[in-house]
N, C-alpha and C positions, 0 to 999 in steps of 0.2 A: 504494500500500500504506500502510495506517495504521501510524504508529509506535506501538509498545507504550507504555503509560503507565509513568512512572517507578516507580509503586507495584508494578508487576509485575516490574520489573528489580532494583530496589535500594530500600533504606529507610534513612533516617537514624534511628538508635536513640536518640541523645542525645549529650550532651557527654561526651567521654572525659576530656579535660583541657584546661586553658588554660596556655600557656607564656608567661611574661614574662621579660624580661632586666633585669639590674641592673648598675651599674658594680661591677666585682669588688672595689674597695676599700671598698665599703659593705656587705660581707657581714654583719658583726656587727650593723649597724643593721637590715638586712633580716630577719635571724633574730629580732631582738628585736621588730620591728614585727609580723611575721606570727605568730610563736610566742607572744610574751608579750602584746602589746597587743591583737591580734585574737583570741588564744587558739586558733589553729588547731593541731591535732595534727600533728606532723611524722612523716612516714613514711619508711621506708628506701627508697632508690632501687634501681634495678637495678645489679647489679655491673658491667654494661656501660655504664652512663651515665657520661659524662665528669664527673669530680669538679670542683667540689663542687655539683652540682645540688641545690637545696633543694626538697624535696617536702612539701607540706602537703595535708591533706584539708579541704575546705569542704563539710560535709555528705557527700554521696556523690560529689562531684566532686573531682578532683585538680588542684592548682595546682603547676606546676613553675616554679621560679625559677632562671634560668641566668646565671652571671656573664658579663659582657661586658668584654672587654679591647679595647685599641685595635686589635689585630690582627684581632679577630673582630667588630668593631662593624657591619660592613657585611652580615653574613649576614641575609637577609630572613626566614629561617625561625626566627630567635630568638624572635620573638613571633608566636604563632599560636593559632588555635582548633582543637582536635582533636575531630572528630566520630566517634562510634562508628557504623559502618554495617554493613549486610548487603548482599550482592550487590556487593562492591567492584569486581570486573572489569566488570560491567555499567555501574556508575556511571562508571567510568573511561572506558569506550568512549563513553558518552553525552556526557560533557563534551567529549571530543576531537571527536566528530562535530559538535558545535555550536560548534567553534572556541575553546573555553576552553583556557587554559594549564593543562596537567596533566602532571606528571612521571611517569616509569615506576613501576609497582607493584613494590615490593620487600618482601622478608621482613625482619621485625624481631623482636626477642625477644617482643613482645606479639602478633604476628600478621602481617598483611599491611597495607601502607599505600601511599599516594601523596600528594604535595602538589599543590595546585591554587591558582590565584589567582581571586578574585572580580573582577567588573568594576572595582572600585575599587583593585585591587592588593593586597588583604589576603590573607595566606597562610592556607590551610586545610589541615589534615592530615586525610585521610580514612582511618580505621583500622578494619579488620575484625579484631577480636580472635581469637586462636586458640581453637578449641573446647576443647582441653585445653592445659594449660601445657606448653610445650616449653622445653627448655634448649638454647640455641644455644651453640656454642663461641665463644670470644672473637673468633675471626676473623670470624664472622658479625656480631658486634656492631661490629667495626671497619668492616666494609663498610657497615653501617647508618649509622654516624657519618659516613663519607665521603659517602654519599648525601645525608644531611641537610645537610652543608656545601655540596653542589653545587646546592642548590635555590635 
């Protein structure tokens, strides 16, 4: 039986956001660099996001900057590329079927997502945004944060 093409199962729609980490003690310098020197407009984050995530827009792409403390420095998901996709479940199954590292699909305030690793060990977030904005209770956000820490 011929395997269906990826195009019929799922599609990468574009970059959703890029997340980088920074040493927490450099927050003022980071804000100055991205906001004043690069001139990127700062946007409000989700009320569910762990503070103080700094969010900026670079054109139509979002840049998330997350403070790194000694206790959190080992989290591999701190720095990642988030891709907006359609057909998230099909993409998840395809990666697993081909032996890729892919975590469980979970609901987050922006839609549904899972994390995967490329062959070099880079972390990717595959996110299928919600069709309509939904408001999740804080407990849902807490579960999403726990899932992010366990990647």
